[in-house]
C-alpha positions in Angstrom: -10.2 -20.9 3.0 -7.6 -23.5 1.9 -6.1 -24.1 -1.5 -3.5 -26.5 -2.8 -0.9 -25.5 -5.3 1.3 -28.0 -7.1 5.0 -27.2 -7.4 7.7 -28.9 -9.5 10.8 -30.5 -8.0 14.5 -29.8 -8.3 15.8 -26.3 -9.0 12.3 -24.9 -9.9 11.0 -25.9 -6.4 13.9 -24.1 -4.8 13.3 -21.0 -6.9 9.6 -20.9 -5.8 9.9 -21.9 -2.1 13.4 -20.5 -1.5 16.4 -22.0 0.2 15.3 -23.8 3.3 11.7 -22.8 2.4 12.6 -19.1 3.1 9.9 -17.8 0.9 7.2 -19.7 2.7 8.4 -18.2 6.0 8.1 -14.7 4.5 4.6 -15.5 3.3 3.5 -16.6 6.8 5.0 -13.5 8.4 3.8 -10.8 6.0 0.3 -12.2 5.0 -0.6 -14.1 8.2 -1.5 -17.3 6.3 -0.7 -20.9 7.1 1.6 -22.4 4.5 2.8 -26.0 4.4 5.0 -27.7 1.8 4.3 -31.4 1.3 6.1 -33.3 -1.4 4.9 -31.7 -4.7 2.2 -29.5 -3.1 1.9 -26.3 -1.1 -1.1 -25.9 1.0 -2.2 -22.4 1.9 -4.8 -21.7 4.5 -6.3 -18.6 6.1 -8.7 -15.7 5.4 -9.7 -15.6 1.7 -8.0 -12.3 0.7 -4.6 -13.3 2.1 -4.9 -16.8 0.6 -5.6 -15.4 -2.9 -2.6 -13.0 -2.4 -0.4 -15.9 -1.4 -1.5 -17.9 -4.5 -0.7 -14.9 -6.8 2.8 -14.6 -5.2 3.6 -18.3 -5.7 2.4 -18.2 -9.3 4.6 -15.2 -9.9 7.6 -17.1 -8.4 6.7 -20.1 -10.5 6.8 -17.9 -13.7 10.3 -16.7 -12.7 11.4 -20.3 -12.1 10.1 -21.5 -15.5 12.2 -18.8 -17.3 15.3 -20.3 -15.7 18.3 -18.3 -14.6 19.2 -17.4 -11.0 16.5 -17.9 -8.3 15.0 -14.6 -7.0 16.9 -12.9 -4.2 15.3 -12.4 -0.8 14.7 -8.7 -1.6 13.1 -9.6 -4.9 10.7 -11.9 -3.1 9.9 -9.3 -0.5 9.1 -6.8 -3.3 6.7 -9.3 -4.9 5.0 -10.0 -1.6 4.8 -6.3 -0.7 3.2 -5.4 -4.1 0.5 -8.0 -3.7 -0.1 -7.1 0.0 -0.4 -3.4 -0.9 -2.9 -4.2 -3.6 -5.1 -5.9 -1.1 -4.7 -3.3 1.6 -5.4 -0.4 -0.8 -8.6 -2.1 -2.0 -7.3 -2.8 -5.5 -8.6 -6.4 -5.4 -11.2 -8.3 -3.3 -11.0 -11.8 -2.0 -11.8 -13.2 -5.4 -9.0 -11.2 -7.0 -11.3 -8.8 -8.7 -11.2 -5.0 -8.5 -12.8 -3.3 -5.5 -14.5 0.1 -5.8 -12.6 3.0 -4.3 -13.4 3.8 -0.7 -15.4 7.0 -0.9 -15.2 7.8 2.9 -18.6 6.2 3.7 -18.3 3.5 6.4 -20.0 0.1 6.2 -20.2 0.0 9.9 -23.3 0.1 12.2 -23.9 0.8 15.8 -27.2 -0.1 17.4 -28.6 -0.6 14.0 -27.6 2.9 12.7 -24.8 3.6 10.3 -21.8 5.3 11.7 -21.4 8.6 10.0 -19.5 11.8 10.4 -21.7 14.6 11.8 -19.5 17.6 11.2 -17.4 18.8 8.3 -14.3 18.2 10.5 -15.3 14.7 11.2 -15.7 14.0 7.4 -12.3 15.5 6.8 -10.9 13.1 9.4 -12.3 10.1 7.5 -10.9 11.6 4.3 -7.5 12.0 5.9 -7.5 8.4 7.0 -8.5 7.3 3.6 -5.9 9.3 1.8 -2.9 8.9 4.1 -0.9 6.0 5.6 -0.5 8.0 8.9 -3.0 10.4 10.4 -2.5 12.5 13.5 -5.8 13.7 15.2 -5.6 16.2 18.0 -8.5 17.7 19.9 -10.7 17.8 23.0 -12.7 15.0 24.6 -16.0 14.0 23.0 -15.1 14.9 19.4 -15.1 11.3 18.2 -11.3 10.9 17.6 -11.2 7.4 18.9 -14.6 6.2 17.9 -14.4 7.2 14.2 -10.9 5.8 14.0 -12.1 2.4 15.3 -15.1 2.6 12.9 -12.7 3.2 10.0 -10.6 0.2 11.2 -13.7 -2.0 11.3 -14.7 -0.8 7.8 -11.3 -1.6 6.4 -11.3 -5.0 8.0 -14.8 -5.9 6.7 -13.9 -4.8 3.1 -10.7 -6.8 3.2 -8.5 -3.8 2.8 -6.6 -4.8 6.0 -6.2 -8.2 7.6 -5.8 -7.0 11.2 -6.8 -4.2 13.6 -4.4 -3.3 16.3 -5.4 -0.8 19.0 -2.9 0.5 21.5 -2.8 3.0 24.4 -0.1 4.1 26.9 -0.8 2.7 30.4 -0.6 6.0 32.1 -2.9 6.9 35.1 -4.9 10.1 34.9 -3.5 12.0 37.9 -3.7 9.3 40.5 -1.6 6.3 41.4 -3.6 3.1 41.4 -0.7 1.0 42.8 -0.7 -2.8 42.4 -3.5 -4.2 40.2 -4.4 -7.9 40.8 -4.8 -10.5 38.1 -2.9 -11.6 35.0 -1.5 -9.3 32.4 -4.8 -8.9 30.6 -6.6 -8.1 33.8 -4.0 -5.5 34.7 -4.1 -3.6 31.4 -7.9 -4.0 30.9 -8.8 -0.7 32.7 -6.5 1.3 30.5 -7.9 -0.3 27.3 -11.6 -0.3 28.2 -12.6 2.7 26.0 -11.2 0.8 22.9 -13.2 -2.3 23.9 -16.3 -0.2 24.3 -16.0 1.2 20.8 -15.4 -2.2 19.3 -18.4 -3.7 21.2 -20.6 -1.0 19.6 -19.8 -2.1 16.1 -19.4 -5.9 16.4 -21.5 -8.5 18.0 -20.0 -10.2 21.0 -19.4 -13.6 19.3 -17.6 -12.0 16.3 -15.5 -9.7 18.5 -14.5 -12.6 20.7 -13.6 -14.8 17.7 -11.5 -12.0 16.1 -9.6 -11.4 19.4 -9.0 -15.1 19.9 -7.6 -15.3 16.3 -5.6 -12.1 16.7 -7.6 -10.4 13.9 -8.4 -7.7 16.5 -5.7 -7.0 19.1 -5.9 -4.5 21.9 -2.5 -3.9 23.5 -0.6 -1.5 25.8 1.8 0.7 23.9 4.8 -0.9 25.6 4.1 -4.2 23.9 4.6 -2.7 20.4 8.4 -2.7 20.5 10.2 -4.9 18.0 7.1 -5.6 15.9 6.5 -5.0 12.2 2.8 -4.4 11.5 1.9 -5.4 8.0 -1.6 -5.2 6.4 -3.1 -3.8 9.5 -5.0 -0.7 10.7 -3.1 0.5 13.8 -4.6 3.0 16.2 -2.7 4.7 19.1 -5.2 6.3 21.5 -4.5 8.9 24.2 -1.2 9.5 22.4 -0.5 12.7 24.5 0.6 10.3 27.2 3.2 8.6 25.1 6.8 9.8 25.6 8.9 11.0 22.7 10.8 7.7 22.6 7.6 5.6 22.7 6.1 7.6 19.9 9.1 7.1 17.7 9.0 3.4 18.5 5.4 3.2 17.7 5.5 5.1 14.4 8.3 3.0 13.1 6.2 -0.2 13.5 4.3 0.7 10.3 4.6 -2.1 7.8 3.6 -2.7 4.2 -0.1 -2.3 3.4 -0.9 -0.7 6.7 -2.4 2.5 8.0 -1.9 4.3 11.3 -4.0 6.7 13.2 -2.7 8.6 16.3 -5.2 10.4 18.4 -4.9 12.5 21.5 -5.9 15.6 23.5 -3.0 18.0 24.0 -4.7 19.6 27.0 -4.9 16.3 29.0 -1.3 15.3 29.3 -0.7 13.1 32.4 3.1 12.8 32.0 5.2 14.3 34.8 6.6 16.8 32.3 4.2 17.9 29.5 7.2 18.8 27.4 7.9 15.0 27.1 4.7 14.4 25.2 5.4 12.3 22.1 2.2 13.6 20.4 3.3 17.2 20.5 6.8 16.2 19.4 5.5 14.1 16.5 3.2 16.9 15.3 6.1 19.3 15.2 8.4 16.9 13.4 6.0 15.4 10.9 3.9 18.5 10.0 5.5 18.7 6.5 6.1 15.0 5.8 4.3 13.7 2.7 1.8 10.9 3.4 1.0 12.3 6.9 -2.4 13.8 7.5 -3.2 16.2 10.4 -6.6 16.9 11.8 -7.5 19.3 14.5 -10.8 19.2 16.5 -12.4 21.9 18.5 -15.5 22.4 20.7 -17.8 22.6 17.7 -17.0 18.9 17.0 -18.1 17.6 20.4 -20.8 15.0 19.9 -21.3 14.0 23.5 -23.7 15.7 25.8 -24.2 19.4 24.9 -22.8 20.3 28.4 -19.4 18.9 27.4 -18.9 21.8 25.0 -19.5 24.3 27.8 -17.2 22.4 30.2 -14.4 22.5 27.6 -15.0 26.3 27.3 -14.9 26.8 31.1 -11.6 24.8 31.5 -10.2 26.5 28.4 -9.9 29.7 30.4 -7.7 28.0 33.0 -5.6 26.5 30.2 -5.0 30.0 28.8 -4.0 31.2 32.2 -1.5 28.4 32.7 0.0 28.9 29.3 0.5 32.6 29.9 2.3 31.9 33.2 4.5 29.1 31.8 8.1 29.7 30.8 8.5 30.8 27.2 10.1 27.4 26.3 7.1 25.5 27.7 5.3 23.4 25.2 2.0 24.9 24.0 -0.2 21.9 24.5 -3.0 23.3 22.4 -1.0 24.4 19.4 -1.4 22.3 16.2 1.2 22.7 13.5 0.2 24.5 10.4 -0.8 22.1 7.6 1.4 21.9 4.5 0.3 24.2 1.8 0.3 21.5 -0.8 -2.4 19.4 1.0 -4.5 21.8 3.0 -7.6 19.6 3.3 -5.7 16.7 4.9 -3.8 18.8 7.4 -6.5 20.9 8.9 -9.3 20.5 11.2 -10.9 17.1 10.7 -12.9 15.4 13.4 -14.6 12.1 13.5 -17.8 11.6 15.1 -19.8 8.9 16.7 -23.5 8.2 16.6 -23.5 8.0 20.3 -24.0 11.0 22.6 
């Protein structure tokens, strides 16, 4: 979508566009739109929701300019942009600027022609936690749908214009074996680590759409190490296999959260591949954030496994070994299966909640 907005000249133009067109640069960075100022016009292009938001922001700045006085400060402009961006991300308005219905937890996402739905109470609680919190930590065994439902929620938020981007990240840590040098360019080197995320996306989008989204950076799949220094606005950000992120990496990742964004961190505390399990950023974050408002915790167990029925029995069999190792470990050893108690004020958001996938 592309729109043209007329702007006055002189002091009013500076109040709207900012000194050296500073406000235009902030619009580009925070909304992901193209903005070009030409003579008495500003041309805004991009996806419809963001273009509408940019138009509303420029109109607000024009109203301030018409009242005279000092031009808005950089912080005032940031506040205006953040308010409009949050309204879009929270589903307050749609691409036409009209009110959206609240997200009730149902996903407008399909895989193999079937709607993606939670199949267990924990999985529905997981979706509810994602809906109600800006940051959700999900911990549980393999096959419980932690990653799949998080990706489904991301696709839903993207389709309904509640976010503008989907960013999926994983630590590039090998599962118990050293693969050595991998051939190819950077994308080829990291592709094996990110394959599960590609698989989930491919279930929910046709190939042409997924390829177009990735080429336009609407959907981004990236190693965790590439997140440093970024601010992720108006995005759904998912960190998968987070048990293999170090404490420093986890802090770095969590502080990337920008305006109008949601984050989901998933992991299995019994499958830590770091040299020292006590260095797991997932366990550390769960301990530090367990009482932080706006953070949801969900814990999955064997009853939430939605893969082959045998997976539940495998988890049970290996669970005995986990108990033996924990009993033999030093007292200060991190308990990799312990999930922090949920805060009393929000029990539903901090307890067992597990997503689920329609796939076995």
